[in-house]
N, C-alpha and C positions, 0 to 999 in steps of 0.2 A: 469103247462103243461110241458110235456116231448117231446122234439124234437130230432129225430135221424137224424144226418147229415152224408150224404154220398158224398164224394168229389172225383173227378177225377177217375171214374170207367174206363174210356177209353175202353168201349166195342168196339172191333175192329175185322176186318177180317184178317189183315196181322200180326198175332201173332201165336205162336205155340199153338197147341190144349191143352196142359197141362195147360198153363197159362190161356187160355180162360175158361177152365172148372173150374179151381181154383177160378177165379173171380166170375163166376155165382154161384158156390157153396157158396162162402162167402156172396153174396147178399141174397140167399135163407136162409142162417143161420141167417142173421141180421133180416130179416122180420119175421121169424118164432120164433126166440128165445128171441128177445128183446122187452120189454114192452114200448110202446111209443104212443103218441097221433097223431103225424104227422112226416112223413119222408120228408127230403129235399134233393133232388139231386142238389148239389152245382156247377153244370157245368162240362163240358167235360164228360158227361155220355157216349157219343159215340165219337170215334175218326174219325171225318169227313173226313180227307184226305185219308183214306183207301177206300172211297166210292165216289170218284169224278165222276165216270161214271156208278154207279150202284144203282139206286133208290130202286129196289126191294130188293137187299141184305141189303141195309141200313135199310129199314123199318123192314125187318125180324129180323135183329140183334138188332135194337132198341127195338122191341117188346119182344125179348127174355129177355132183361134186365128189361123192365117194367113188364113183367109177373111175375117176382120174388116178386113184391109188394103184391101179394096174397090178393087183394081187400082191403088193408089197405091204409088210406089216404096219399097222397104224393103231394108235390109241386116240381116244376122244375124251375131252372133258367139257362140261357145260359152261357156256358164258351166260350173260344176263339176257340175251335176246333169243337164244335157240328155241326155248319152249314158250315164247310169247305168241302162241299159235293155237290151232285147233287140236293139236296133239299133246298128250302128256309126256313127261320125261320117260316114263316106262315105254310108251309106244315108240318114241324116238330111239331109245336104246334097242328095242326089238329090230328096228330097221338096220341100225348099225351092226347089231349082232348077227344079222343075216349074211354079212360078208365074212367069208372064211379067213380072210387076212386081218380081221379086226381082233385086237387083243383087249379091247375095252371090257371092263368087268363091273359096271355099275356106275353110280354117281360119284362115289368115293371109293378108291381102291388103291392097292399097292401091288406092283409087279416086281418080280425078281427075274431079271434078264441079263444075260452076258456079264454076270458078276456084279450087277448094279441093282440097287433098290430104287424104284421109281414110284413116287406117290402122286396120285391124281386127285385133286381136291375141287369139289364143286363149291365155288364162291357165291353161288346163289344169284338172285335177280335183284329184287327191291325189298327194302326193309318195310315191315308192316306199319310203322308209325313215322312221324316227321322227325324223329331223332336222327335219322340217317336216310340218305337217298338210296344207297346200295345196301344189299344184305350183308350179313356177317358170317364168318365161319365160326360156328359155335365151339366152345371149349371141349365139349364131348366128342365132336368130330376130330379136332386136333389131337386129343388124347387117344382116340381110336386109331388114327393114322400112326401115331407114335408107337403104339403097341404092334401094329402090323409091320412097321419098319424093323422091329425086333433087334434093336441095338446097332444096326448098320448106319453108315453115313449115306443118306438118300438125297435124291434130287426131287423137289416138289414142283408140280405143274398145276397152275390154277389161273383162271382168267383175270380176276380183279386183283390189283396190287394191294399190299398190306398198308395200313395207315402209318406204320413206322417210317415210311419214306419221308414224311414231312419233318421228321426229326433231324434230317440232314439238309433241308431246304430252308431258304429264307425269301421273304418278299423282296422283290426288286426287279429291275429290268433284265429279263431273261433273253433266251435265244429267239431269233426271228426266223420264221419259215413262211415264205410266200406260198399261196395267198392266205395263209391261216392267221397271220398276224404275229404278235410277240407274246411269249409266255410271261405270266405275272410272277413266276418263281424262278429261282436259280439255286444251284448247289452252293452251300456255304463256302466262303473263301478257305482254301486249303484242304477241302474235303476231296479225297482221291476218287476219281470216277473216270469213265470213258464214255464215248457216245454223246447223245444229244437229248436235252430236255426241251422239246419244242412245244409242249402243252402241259398245263397243270395236271398232275396225276389225279385220278378220280377213285380213291379207295372209299370204303365205308367211313362214316363219321364216328363210328364206335370201334374202339380197339379191344378185341376180346382176348388178347394175349397169344395169338396164334404163333407169332415168331418166337416168343419166349418159351412156349411149350415145345416147339419143334426144333429150335436152333441146335440143341446138343446132338441131334440126330440128322442134321441136314448139312450138305455141302453146297447146295444151291437151291434157289427158288426162281421159277420162270413164269413171267406174266405177259399178258396181252392187254386188251381193253382200251388202252390209250394209243390210238392208231399211228401217231407220228413220232412217238418216243422210242429211242433205241439205246438208252444209257445202260451202263453196267457199273455196279459198285458192291461194296460189302457192308452188311448190317449184322451186328452180333456174330461176326465171323462167317456169315453165310453169303455166298455170292448171289447178288440180285441181278437177274437178266431180264431186261425189258425188250419186248419184240414189237416191231412195227406191223402194220396190216399186210396180209398176204393177198389182198384183193384190191379192186378199185371201185367198189360198189357203194362206198360211204363217204364220209367227210374228208378222208385222207386224200381223195382225188384232187390234183393230178399227180400226187406222189406215186412213184413206181413201186409196185408190190415187191416185197422181199420175204425171204425166209432166213432163219438163222440155223447154222449147222453147229451143234454142240459136241465137242469131244469130251466125253465124261471122265476120261483119265486125267486130262490137263485142266478141265473146266474152262477151256477157251472156246470162243465162238468165231464163226465167220459169217458175215452178212452177205447174202447172195441175192442179186436181183433176178426176178423171174418174169 
């Protein structure tokens, strides 16, 4: 099975028209030119803060992005910005569910497709206290997902990366990406990985044990959120796949938008510019 992963499109109202048109053009190219079985919008498809008082414009702009799917099957998982708007998550899911090619089934769900178990996990928005900036995946959610996987080896898709990534990083002079500057972290010497760590990962500050609960039933976890990183590695025997932004509407600019095409049989990816 081949899955096309689109992260951090950030469809938005308050951005210049050139970047808006470039983002939509890239989405249309991805859906028309790339051969895949399922597309996954990996969160922050739309930049909710631009629409705090405008439900009509929010729906119009969300539909503009979703219309690029051209009747090809897609799944959606929430990021931390999608629902920072005048709409609730339920209302957003109603819009997504109005597309007959959507296989989205709620905030947290597991699909069984083409012989694969695919878990979609809502990593939340912001934590309710100053213990953490970003929200956490609660143990009861992780355990529910594990039950739904039902003993198979699944691939999990969620927006915000897990805190465990810092177990393989160290403070030090990291990679440099112009014009964004240099990362304050790097992978530990000798730790096997591929791709790039261009910015410090931004997981929640609290580890709820999500990886430990799910690892026996996972072969991969796919993340977005950190727009310039595209590294891949293994944690607890689970392949970690980090995806760059698929739009140019946020701080990743002028980085060219990309998608990753995942082969679920070999768990290999190909990064494609769009």
